[in-house]
Every structure is written in C-alpha cells, then in structure tokens.
Residue, then its C-alpha position, 0 to 999 in steps of 0.5 A: m030608634k037604635n037598640i037601647y042598652f042601659i048599664i047601671n053601676p048600683q054602687a055609684k054614689n054609695g048606692d044612691c044610683q039604685k034610687v036614680w035608676r028606679k026613677l028612670e025606669l018609671i020614665l021609660l015605662e011611661q014613654k013605652t021605650p024598649y030597652m035592656a038593662f045590665f047592672t055592673e058587679y065588678r071593676g071593669h064589668a061595664k067594659d065587658i058588657v059593652r064589648s059583649i053587646a057590640v059583638k052580638s049586635e053584628r054591626s047594627q047600631v046600638m045605644i049604650i047609656a051609662v048610669g053612674g059616675d065618671g068611672t062607669m063612663h070610663e069603662v063604657i068608653n073603653g068598651a065602645a071605642p073599638f066599635h064604630h056602630v056603638h053609640v054612647s051617652f050618660i045619665p049622671g048617677g055618681s058623685g063626680n059627674d064631670f062628663s055631664r058638666g063637660f058635655n052639657i048633660s043635665k045634672n038632674p037624671s030624669k031631665a037628662l033621660i027625657t032629653l036623651l030620648q028626644q035626641l034619639e027620636q031625632e037620630s041626633t048624633d055627635f062625633v067627639d074626640i077621645g084620647k088613646i093612652t099607651i102605658e106599661d108594657k104597651k097596654e092601651l086604653f082610652f079616656i073621654n074627660n082627661m088624664g094626668a100624672g103626679f099629685d092629682a093622680l095620687i089624690s084620685k087613687e086615694v079617693n077611689h080607695s077610701r071609705i071617706k068618699g062613701i061617708l061624705n057621699r052619704l052626707s051629700l058632701g061628696k064634692f069635698v072628698y078631693v079637698y080632704f085628700l089634697f090637705k092629707n097629701l099636701f105637705t108630704y108629696k115630693r115634687t119631681q122633674i116631669d119631661i113632656n114631648i108635645d108633637g115633637n117639641d120638648y118641655s122640662f119642668p124641674s119641680a112639677w106637681f102634676v100634668t093634666v091632659s084635658n079633652q074637656p074643661y072639668y075634672g075632680g068633681g067640678m074643678k075647671i082645670s082647663p077652661d078652653a078644652s074642647p072635645y071637638d077640636g082634635t087637640f088636647n089642652i095640657t096644664v102643668v103646675n111647676n115650681l110652686s110652694r105648698i101654700k101657694l098651691l093651696l091658694i091656687f087650688i081654690t081658684v081652679f073651680w072657676g078657672g082662675h089658676t090659669g093666670f098664675k105664672e107657675v101654671s103652664l098651658l100648652t096644646g097638642k095632639n101627641i104627648k109623651i110624659n116621663s118623670d125622674t121617678p115613676l108617678h101615678v097616672h089616672a084616666d078619667g079619675e081611674d088609676i091606670g099605672s105609672t109613668p112613662v105614658i103616651t097619649t094621642a088625640c083621636q079626632k071625632k072617634l066616638p059617636v055620642v048622643l048628647n042633650s044638644r048639639m054644641s059648638e066648640k065655644e059652647v062646650s068651653t063656656i058651660d057654667y054648670 
C-alpha cells in the first residue's frame, strides 16, 4: 500500500467536515491503516501541503486523500498535477461534492473510505484527464471537474464569499445556495459577446450568458450541465447558453439537474481539446467552482494526466450515466 496522507478542510460544509473526519479516524483505527493527516488553515494550503509531501517523498508513490468539498479537491489537484508519483482520491465532506458525483464516489464518507481502502489494497489506479488553464499574465493552473466564464462564474464567486452559504449548510439546504444567487443576479446580469476558438475553429455567440468547459457531467452542487462529458476520452464538452431571455433561462435552469437543457436551441453543445475564450468585456472565470480571474482564458485537455484511486474502475459510458 502507498504512503497515505489525508488533507482535511475543517471549514468545509460550515465546519461539519470535522465530524466527518472523526468518523473516518475510527475506521482507520479499526482497519489498522497507517496514515498522516494535515488540516488546512488558509486558502491554497492544501496545494502547498501536497507539493511539500511530493518533494519530500523523492518520487516514491504517495496517496493524497482530500477530505472536504470541491474547493479542497481543486487545490489538491493543483498541487499534485506536476508530480507523476502522487496519486489522489477524495472523501466527500463539503456541500457541493460534484467530484464524488462525477467519479462515482459514495456520498457517504464512511462507505467511500472503506471502498477506497479496498482499492488501495488491490493497487487499483486509474489515469484520468484534467484541464490546464492559462489566464492573466500566463498564470497556469488545473481543473478536474469543469471551468467556465460568465454568469455561472459570477454565481460561483458570490456563493464562495457569502454568509448565506453557511446559513443554508447549517439548515441542510446547501444545494439551494446556487438557486438563491441565480435569482439574485438574474435580472441585473448583462449578457455579452463570447468568442470561442476550439481546435482552430471559431465560434461567436453575440448574446451569451455563459460558457462551461466540462471534464465530467456535474457542477454547481448536482447540476448535470454536460451529460456526455467523460474524464476518460481526452476531450472537453463545451456548453454555451446564448440569445436567451431571462425568464426562459430560469425555466431552462430547472431542467439542468437532469440534463434536459441540452434539448433547447439556445444551448450549444461542442467538443474539443484546445479552447480559447474571449469576450467583449472581461468576464469572471471559475475552475471547479473557484474564482480564478477573468477572460481571456485558454484551456487544454491533458489526457490521462492524473493518477487517481476511485471506488471502482468505470468505463467511459458508465461515468456519464451515473445517477447520483
């Protein structure tokens, strides 16, 4: 078994992640599993911890397990991506947990850990795609779930900086925080022209709400924005919502939870490996729900870049048909 390191975000899900970790500790004790645990203390800390472990391990294989939400996993991915000997996995302890949905990890943290330990005993490793982003003065970073620009990125930014998220999490209503901010911004957001180059082909959307580049189907706490996206095919799935009234956007939004929005003519579905996104006015950009800057932005698919240990080995079709 690889050297195992847990990185826990004690603030995830308004502090409930600490309770999750206490349960996981009991399982690790019962299983007599050797490990080390680190708790994040600031934004970006998980990334720093991973890089420190990677350098000190001197290329011997290590297993990094994120315990938290998608933001924690995003940081772990960005710490691990440059190092081929660092394998990663995830135990859901946040409010969104789209990574666990998209990669078929049990939403029950205890079950997820038990299954993960079994996979580690079998030395079962998958290699999945991730995306590399270049933005603002050639700053580079990675994403595992999705990235996007426009209305959805604005909502993600406000969600992550709002007290409302904590209140709804305490009431076990965390999934509705995105709904709240959608209504808050729906009637004031100004649409703009978004120009996209995909593998050398140009596309223009004169009145766009947003563009999302997906590596797996889910984002925003369970919305199935890109039903056919797979982290095993070396290709991104791009969703653009354009030339849509505010009321119709609200109606379409309801259908996103089961992927029904893909049947509307105002929703364009594209695929590609190298994507450049520009806009008439700078738009917010998110990666895995984390605010990272503004357009223009370039993203590239890195095929089978990241070694991960998951609940099970899934085929490409299985990944896109999971009903969480």
